[in-house]
VOGU-3710 file (C-alpha; in Angstrom, 3 decimals, decimal comma):
1> mnisfnifsv> -0,033/-0,040/0,038  3,039/2,605/0,793  4,568/1,645/-2,553  1,295/1,969/-4,378  0,247/5,434/-2,903  3,843/6,691/-3,236  3,570/6,128/-6,938  0,542/7,859/-7,343  1,720/10,754/-5,105  4,844/10,960/-7,784
11> ifslvsltmv> 2,511/10,705/-10,921  0,412/13,841/-9,498  3,410/15,543/-8,422  5,279/15,186/-12,029  1,872/16,423/-13,740  1,709/19,381/-11,544  5,063/20,097/-12,465  5,010/19,831/-16,122  2,214/22,299/-16,242  4,841/24,890/-15,967
21> ipflgilfet> 5,835/24,193/-19,691  2,152/24,908/-21,454  1,664/27,866/-18,697  4,650/29,550/-20,114  4,070/28,736/-23,606  0,795/30,616/-23,376  2,307/33,327/-21,177  4,901/34,388/-23,812  2,598/33,235/-26,983  5,090/30,564/-28,069
31> qekvynpepi> 2,592/27,629/-26,991  2,654/25,119/-30,113  -0,891/24,545/-31,213  -2,048/21,055/-31,840  -5,298/20,183/-33,823  -4,846/16,852/-35,006  -3,442/14,822/-32,078  -2,682/11,041/-32,470  -5,113/8,590/-30,691  -5,210/8,650/-27,051
41> slkpeaiken> -2,807/6,133/-25,371  -0,468/5,428/-22,456  2,419/6,615/-24,546  4,061/10,054/-23,347  4,005/11,545/-26,865  0,110/10,654/-27,199  -0,616/12,036/-23,715  1,420/15,114/-24,482  -0,284/16,056/-27,868  -3,858/15,438/-26,553
51> fyslitniid> -3,344/17,922/-23,743  -1,785/20,468/-26,166  -4,984/19,918/-28,226  -7,397/20,333/-25,159  -5,357/23,655/-24,350  -5,509/24,882/-28,073  -9,391/24,273/-28,048  -9,798/26,495/-24,841  -7,475/28,973/-25,844  -9,433/29,354/-29,526
61> eqgklealff> -12,971/29,117/-27,728  -12,510/30,650/-24,730  -9,179/32,772/-24,422  -5,833/32,587/-23,043  -6,778/33,745/-19,489  -9,424/30,723/-19,331  -6,472/28,466/-20,522  -4,170/29,914/-17,741  -7,239/29,459/-15,269  -7,485/26,064/-16,580
71> icmlvlitff> -3,966/25,037/-15,730  -3,757/26,834/-12,330  -7,062/24,765/-11,376  -5,486/21,601/-12,778  -2,105/22,112/-10,818  -4,395/23,045/-7,453  -6,228/19,313/-8,082  -3,090/17,402/-8,775  -1,110/19,037/-5,831  -4,317/17,855/-3,600
81> frnlfrylal> -4,379/14,414/-4,717  -0,375/14,252/-4,506  -0,507/15,408/-0,922  -3,206/13,160/-0,052  -1,706/9,972/-1,596  1,775/11,087/0,024  -0,127/10,941/3,485  -1,764/7,533/2,759  1,449/6,340/1,853  2,723/7,603/5,380
91> yfltpirngv> -0,400/6,223/7,006  0,550/2,721/5,851  4,225/2,812/6,906  3,855/4,020/10,355  3,019/0,488/11,707  5,823/-0,899/9,895  8,344/1,565/11,448  7,130/0,888/14,863  6,037/-2,689/14,297  10,000/-3,437/13,286
101> vhdirmdlhk> 11,129/-1,929/16,331  8,978/-3,419/18,398  9,793/-6,840/16,884  13,629/-6,673/17,230  13,026/-5,011/21,075  10,839/-8,206/21,915  13,359/-10,530/20,161  16,062/-9,075/21,927  14,254/-9,230/25,357  13,374/-12,737/24,913
111> kilklpvsyf> 16,891/-13,654/23,769  18,347/-12,122/26,984  15,762/-14,108/28,630  16,965/-17,581/27,243  20,821/-17,009/27,105  22,874/-18,605/29,715  23,931/-17,033/32,998  27,490/-17,230/31,914  26,983/-14,886/29,287  25,859/-12,011/31,429
121> sekrkgdiga> 29,077/-12,972/33,559  31,189/-11,989/30,749  29,023/-8,928/29,319  28,621/-5,854/31,218  24,944/-5,392/32,387  25,006/-1,723/31,521  26,172/-2,734/27,795  23,294/-4,840/27,618  21,221/-2,198/28,820  22,562/0,015/26,156
131> rltsdlieie> 21,663/-2,322/23,643  18,145/-2,408/24,549  17,665/1,252/25,077  20,159/3,854/22,989  20,873/1,191/20,252  17,271/0,503/19,595  16,469/4,017/19,440  19,389/4,956/17,060  17,759/2,097/14,992  14,225/3,681/15,301
141> wsimrslemi> 15,523/6,970/14,466  18,059/6,113/11,746  16,986/3,076/9,840  13,311/3,390/10,357  13,181/7,025/9,880  14,721/6,244/6,281  12,127/3,851/5,336  9,923/6,776/3,733  12,954/8,051/1,879  13,821/4,284/0,809
151> fkdpltiify> 10,374/3,616/-0,680  9,326/6,948/-1,931  12,676/8,694/-3,449  13,801/6,192/-5,586  10,260/6,254/-7,456  10,315/9,701/-7,523  13,746/10,102/-9,161  13,002/7,171/-11,578  9,532/8,992/-12,487  11,369/12,286/-13,118
161> lgtlifiskd> 14,324/11,107/-14,760  11,731/9,283/-17,211  10,234/12,663/-17,870  13,691/14,329/-18,355  14,571/11,501/-20,800  11,352/12,380/-22,836  12,304/16,484/-22,792  16,008/16,088/-23,620  18,452/12,753/-23,755  21,561/14,728/-23,950
171> ltllililfp> 20,949/16,917/-20,842  19,617/13,634/-18,917  22,716/11,500/-20,096  24,996/14,434/-18,443  22,977/14,089/-15,182  23,456/10,292/-15,125  27,223/10,659/-15,700  27,677/13,322/-12,905  25,314/11,836/-10,225  27,337/8,695/-9,561
181> isglviglig> 30,441/10,696/-9,285  28,745/12,752/-6,359  27,639/9,446/-4,753  30,928/8,178/-4,625  32,328/11,242/-2,679  29,461/10,765/-0,263  29,927/7,075/0,048  33,624/7,715/1,528  32,358/9,956/4,274  29,398/7,359/5,024
191> kslkkssdlg> 31,970/4,576/5,630  33,755/6,795/8,131  30,638/7,705/9,727  29,777/3,890/10,528  32,989/3,614/12,163  32,618/6,504/14,286  28,923/5,322/15,207  30,095/1,984/16,433  32,880/3,510/18,694  30,107/5,573/20,006
201> qnkmgsllsl> 27,618/2,963/20,712  30,269/0,697/22,471  31,412/3,866/24,692  27,507/4,646/25,531  27,512/0,861/26,644  30,304/1,546/28,928  28,913/4,639/30,457  25,623/2,960/31,266  27,621/0,178/33,095  29,474/3,050/35,029
211> ifenisglri> 26,157/4,630/35,866  24,394/1,228/36,881  27,660/0,218/39,244  27,552/3,984/40,794  24,076/3,703/41,536  24,369/0,163/43,217  27,285/1,096/45,001  26,207/4,430/46,330  26,402/3,262/50,059  30,426/2,389/49,520
221> ikafnvekyi> 30,894/5,760/47,721  29,534/7,748/50,195  30,817/5,744/53,006  34,598/6,071/51,773  33,995/9,608/51,073  35,050/8,739/47,413  32,819/10,805/45,487  35,507/12,873/43,665  37,417/9,951/42,546  34,293/7,987/41,151
231> ndnfktessn> 33,208/11,259/39,572  36,498/11,875/37,832  36,359/8,458/36,495  33,082/9,046/35,071  34,368/12,451/33,670  37,054/10,791/31,971  34,677/8,040/30,148  32,328/10,825/29,201  34,786/13,033/27,808  36,027/10,249/25,696
241> ykkimnsllr> 32,434/9,627/24,608  32,267/13,557/23,659  35,056/13,360/21,471  33,717/10,516/19,413  30,187/12,052/19,425  31,780/15,387/18,230  33,544/13,638/15,362  30,295/11,553/14,433  27,986/14,631/14,540  30,460/16,892/12,515
251> kkdlssplse> 30,547/13,943/9,700  26,747/13,417/9,719  26,302/17,255/9,449  28,699/17,413/6,688  26,109/15,240/4,637  23,649/17,788/4,005  25,631/20,760/2,807  27,920/18,381/0,908  25,367/16,730/-1,047  23,702/20,252/-1,657
261> flstivmvvv> 26,963/21,781/-2,871  27,314/18,615/-5,365  23,856/18,862/-6,566  24,297/22,487/-7,092  27,506/21,856/-9,324  25,177/19,239/-11,309  22,437/22,237/-11,549  24,949/24,481/-12,803  26,312/22,228/-15,434  22,781/21,357/-16,541
271> mwvggqlvln> 21,850/25,003/-16,940  25,118/25,895/-19,042  24,600/23,052/-21,127  20,934/23,305/-21,523  21,181/27,165/-22,237  23,617/26,645/-25,288  20,899/23,934/-26,525  18,122/26,448/-26,298  20,453/29,213/-27,985  22,020/27,019/-30,440
281> sngylspqef> 19,936/24,170/-31,534  17,476/25,634/-33,794  14,228/24,810/-31,850  15,688/21,493/-30,395  14,788/22,478/-27,173  12,319/25,588/-26,460  12,631/27,962/-24,108  9,547/26,780/-21,866  10,778/22,825/-21,981  14,179/24,263/-20,801
291> igyivifsqi> 12,502/26,150/-17,587  10,171/23,375/-17,274  13,406/20,701/-17,247  15,127/22,734/-14,899  11,842/22,939/-12,777  11,616/18,960/-12,729  15,370/18,655/-12,437  15,389/20,856/-9,286  12,680/18,505/-7,591  15,034/15,560/-8,373
301> ippaksltts> 17,340/17,220/-5,973  15,362/17,136/-2,759  14,901/13,432/-3,088  18,477/12,465/-4,306  19,840/14,713/-1,360  17,351/12,742/1,284  18,343/9,507/-0,189  21,937/10,580/0,684  20,955/11,610/4,059  19,292/8,292/4,292
311> yyyiqkgsas> 22,562/6,532/3,399  24,326/8,595/6,200  21,616/7,748/8,871  21,426/3,892/7,581  25,412/3,754/7,888  25,127/5,517/11,545  22,227/3,023/12,421  23,895/-0,085/11,067  26,451/0,229/13,993  23,601/-0,259/16,421
321> akriyevldv> 21,877/-3,097/14,535  25,343/-4,769/14,765  25,464/-4,549/18,391  21,824/-5,798/18,560  22,423/-8,650/16,152  25,666/-9,613/18,275  23,469/-10,712/21,165  20,237/-12,094/18,867  23,038/-14,345/16,994  24,370/-15,677/20,287
331> tennnnnnnl> 24,248/-19,423/20,319  22,519/-20,524/23,456  24,536/-23,589/24,126  22,034/-26,095/25,062  22,495/-29,452/24,032  20,887/-30,581/20,769  19,958/-34,103/22,162  17,725/-32,324/25,547  14,525/-33,903/24,742  13,780/-36,069/27,162
341> disnfkdkie> 10,904/-35,001/29,309  10,983/-35,667/33,214  8,116/-34,709/35,482  9,020/-36,438/39,022  12,293/-37,064/41,076  12,418/-40,816/42,041  15,681/-42,079/43,327  18,612/-39,919/43,439  21,076/-37,164/42,197  24,653/-38,129/41,337
351> fkkvlfsydn> 27,682/-35,879/40,566  30,253/-38,290/38,526  34,133/-36,624/38,239  32,521/-33,112/37,557  34,755/-30,346/36,423  33,972/-26,872/35,923  36,394/-23,893/34,715  35,424/-20,464/34,474  37,761/-18,123/32,308  40,326/-20,711/32,394
361> itvinnisft> 40,376/-21,244/35,992  39,237/-24,378/37,390  36,172/-23,588/40,138  35,374/-27,305/40,389  37,945/-30,091/40,297  36,690/-33,826/39,789  34,128/-34,055/42,146  31,864/-36,958/42,786  28,985/-37,548/45,457  25,285/-38,781/45,688
371> ikkgemialv> 21,774/-37,023/46,931  19,478/-39,634/47,728  16,029/-38,520/47,380  14,666/-37,159/50,721  17,920/-36,229/51,886  19,368/-33,061/53,292  22,769/-32,339/51,858  24,782/-29,548/53,195  27,888/-27,590/51,563  30,389/-26,114/53,543
381> gksgsgksti> 33,740/-24,190/53,141  35,466/-21,291/52,816  34,576/-18,465/50,385  35,698/-19,302/46,909  35,603/-22,916/47,436  32,839/-23,504/44,983  29,691/-24,087/47,078  27,565/-21,670/44,817  29,001/-23,208/41,776  27,818/-26,692/42,731
391> adilarfydi> 24,291/-25,109/43,074  24,462/-23,199/39,760  25,684/-26,275/37,764  23,185/-28,426/39,123  20,374/-25,933/37,988  21,949/-25,727/34,864  22,957/-22,057/34,929  26,043/-23,167/33,572  27,316/-26,265/31,685  29,973/-28,385/33,133
401> nqgeilidnv> 33,271/-29,047/31,083  33,834/-32,471/32,017  31,980/-35,369/33,996  28,336/-35,931/34,323  25,443/-34,983/36,644  22,711/-37,715/36,595  19,230/-37,397/38,097  17,716/-40,792/38,282  20,556/-42,251/35,960  19,700/-39,526/33,223
411> ninkiiinkf> 22,293/-37,186/32,306  20,293/-33,647/33,150  21,945/-32,371/29,711  19,604/-34,528/27,619  16,502/-33,364/29,487  14,169/-30,726/28,285  15,526/-27,484/30,379  12,321/-26,206/31,439  10,763/-29,633/32,417  14,455/-29,916/34,328
421> rnlfgivtqe> 13,954/-26,824/36,134  10,244/-27,416/37,033  11,701/-29,976/39,663  13,686/-27,222/41,555  12,899/-24,409/43,853  15,658/-21,773/44,851  16,217/-19,651/47,857  19,258/-17,487/47,455  21,479/-15,393/49,936  19,935/-12,265/48,334
431> ailfndtvyn> 16,362/-12,588/47,856  15,410/-11,726/44,332  12,413/-9,730/43,940  10,724/-7,535/41,372  9,079/-4,113/41,391  5,522/-5,501/41,606  3,283/-6,353/44,062  3,597/-8,854/46,939  1,050/-11,058/45,350  2,516/-10,666/41,903
441> nirlgkldat> 6,278/-11,939/43,418  4,637/-14,877/45,321  2,890/-15,893/42,382  6,057/-16,400/39,983  6,113/-20,009/42,190  2,906/-20,830/40,211  1,457/-18,651/37,637  -1,999/-20,161/37,667  -2,127/-20,034/41,617  -5,353/-19,303/43,275
451> neeittaaki> -5,744/-16,580/46,050  -5,867/-19,114/48,408  -3,081/-21,031/47,560  -0,937/-17,811/47,693  -2,087/-16,759/51,154  -1,509/-20,322/52,587  2,263/-20,261/51,038  2,771/-17,041/52,799  1,565/-18,157/56,122  3,907/-21,184/55,905
461> anadifinem> 6,704/-18,642/55,164  5,887/-16,828/58,119  5,003/-13,960/55,935  1,394/-13,307/56,027  1,295/-11,303/59,064  3,632/-8,591/58,020  1,852/-8,676/54,598  -1,425/-8,076/56,281  0,131/-5,173/58,072  1,170/-3,387/54,917
471> engydtfige> -0,896/-0,190/53,362  -2,371/-2,600/50,510  -1,664/-5,924/51,927  -0,706/-8,360/48,885  -1,569/-5,754/46,592  1,334/-3,705/47,932  3,944/-2,758/45,551  7,634/-3,500/47,129  9,797/-1,134/45,139  12,824/-2,184/42,981
481> kgdklsggek> 14,685/-5,208/44,406  12,261/-5,305/47,110  13,638/-2,210/48,679  10,642/-1,160/50,881  11,047/-4,374/52,953  13,522/-5,477/55,442  16,013/-8,429/54,558  14,057/-11,041/56,716  10,571/-9,771/55,015  12,210/-10,076/51,464
491> qrisiarail> 13,359/-13,765/52,411  9,930/-14,802/53,587  8,675/-13,734/50,246  11,019/-15,450/48,665  10,594/-18,667/50,668  6,490/-18,278/49,828  7,311/-18,300/46,472  9,319/-21,511/46,697  6,770/-23,112/48,632  4,012/-22,181/46,163
501> knpqililde> 5,857/-23,797/43,518  5,941/-26,984/45,795  9,421/-28,250/44,275  10,807/-31,897/44,350  14,398/-30,443/44,851  15,149/-27,575/46,917  18,535/-25,692/46,416  19,185/-23,131/49,597  22,248/-20,877/49,006  23,242/-19,297/52,372
511> atssldtese> 19,453/-18,029/52,903  19,956/-16,805/56,480  23,472/-15,572/56,435  22,704/-11,739/56,357  19,724/-11,675/58,650  19,456/-10,559/62,198  18,878/-13,159/65,099  15,133/-12,377/65,062  14,582/-12,590/61,157  16,766/-15,629/61,060
521> klvqdalikl> 14,503/-17,440/63,601  11,321/-16,629/61,429  13,076/-17,542/58,192  14,795/-20,459/59,558  11,214/-22,011/60,899  10,048/-21,113/57,400  13,091/-22,977/56,049  12,228/-26,145/57,960  8,507/-26,227/56,987  9,669/-25,935/53,462
531> mksrtslvia> 12,272/-28,422/53,508  9,819/-30,926/55,025  9,664/-34,435/53,123  12,146/-32,619/50,157  15,362/-33,364/48,700  17,640/-30,374/49,694  21,049/-28,960/48,992  21,862/-26,280/51,407  24,820/-24,066/51,005  25,717/-23,023/54,762
541> hrlstiknad> 27,381/-20,100/55,848  26,285/-20,591/59,798  27,096/-24,148/60,460  24,802/-24,069/63,390  21,498/-24,475/60,542  22,976/-27,700/59,175  23,938/-29,847/62,094  20,751/-32,071/61,214  21,829/-32,653/57,663  21,631/-36,053/56,470
551> kiivldkgki> 25,229/-35,269/55,032  27,547/-32,633/55,124  30,208/-32,092/51,979  33,226/-29,781/52,890  34,861/-28,236/50,243  37,936/-26,534/49,863  39,564/-24,974/46,654  36,913/-26,998/44,531  37,634/-30,392/46,001  35,793/-32,608/48,144
561> veigthaqli> 37,916/-32,939/51,359  35,599/-34,331/53,848  32,075/-36,076/53,901  30,025/-37,112/57,010  27,427/-36,088/59,353  27,979/-33,029/61,773  29,131/-35,671/64,483  31,188/-37,848/62,432  33,096/-34,473/60,946  33,582/-33,240/64,582
571> kqeshykkls> 35,359/-36,188/65,407  37,647/-36,216/62,448  39,108/-32,986/63,962  39,988/-31,651/60,464  38,596/-28,730/58,031  35,142/-29,149/59,373  36,336/-29,023/62,926  38,192/-26,035/62,412  35,252/-24,050/60,828  33,245/-25,189/63,511
581> slqsft> 35,651/-23,929/66,205  35,959/-20,625/64,516  32,051/-20,117/64,914  32,130/-21,444/68,508  28,488/-23,034/68,434  27,081/-25,756/70,676
//
């Protein structure tokens, strides 16, 4: 529809412009009279003769003023339809412009949710944010803005050039020689513009990363009085970005005056050569035809100029598009054979000689152990010993380098990832909540849960009382990352979410380590209810919380150094006994 209406718009525009030729012919009494035109057809010559015949009849029957009035009204009508069709062309293009950007944004967001956690360990979150925001805006304003020009301007140039060829083949041949030379000069600058734009978008990603880091670390910045140091670092990055953007904008701003100057050169050459044809060609080109030629040619310059501008915009936007497709084209690294369905955990989980490295640093080194159904297994060890990594590779946030992890004798890499994760519930040290209501944060555990199921889960998690004391109860918004709640309240909501899911396997990653004594007691009580009759993998910071574990695995530098119950490990007087003595619990 856009192309069709653009064609009509160009045709009516062309008709209105060609009216200058008979208008001038009548005005200066040089209009050739036609009395016997060839039969009407779609041939340009036939259309021209029949139109001139119509004007001849009006002049002979009604006079020159009436003929001029007829031409003026014809111009008015054609301009009306030209602009009507131009609007309709834009009307049908608007959903495409916005729809493409929406589709890219959705594809990018969907891809981000599918990518493995390891991808975001390598890429700075601010840079990912820049691709979702500033890069998409750049595409919207650069490439999508150029769609109208891309669809309309080539049609305009083709139709106008056809008319110019009909008026004078020689002059038009000259134009076709000069314009590509202009395009070559413009192309060289466009290539440089794309390179600068790429640098600019990468630097914007770094700036956004710094902003996110500074906001999240604001307490530390203030506590250590390093505002000036942090601000100076940001100023350096921002100054570098300013230099890149100065270069970029100067190149972009050069596009319009350069293309206009080059077009003016072509225009002057056409005026010089065309003037000679009028003066020396013995009627080959009449004065009114030459003036009409100049008028029509002058209307080619704006679309040619806007095509040049489009080229610059597309070069600038393609740098952003490249950054977006770097994310969209990332392979998700999931095993192609993960097509097995699993709905129940029946027997045991086995780690067999598992090795996991990150950035060429071995984090988990050849470990093997078994978790039987219904057991509570605790992982203890110093910071950096690999406790959280074991939980992450069990939940398949990362894929292991060597060995196998089996669930009921099936390699977890062969199981459909969504089906596999349905078995798990996770409560982390830092409760991960979203800027939504309490109700919706708990409901993430089971999206089709009833109100009764959600309130029951909250009661089991010791969260119902404080939720009901909030201003809007379960409909209270808890702020970004749940910042309107205390640490204990956050944990109890995350536990309620896990209870609602009713998982068969539970992973607890130091869920009480950052809480005060009162909150810890409430959360610990909720965790005991949650772990009842479930298979649990508990990462413990406070050893007092795992004294009753069926098995305690002690880790050191990614290796298992001890396995046993609390009582057994205390008797061995080795790694676990040292950790226990440091915490001095009874």
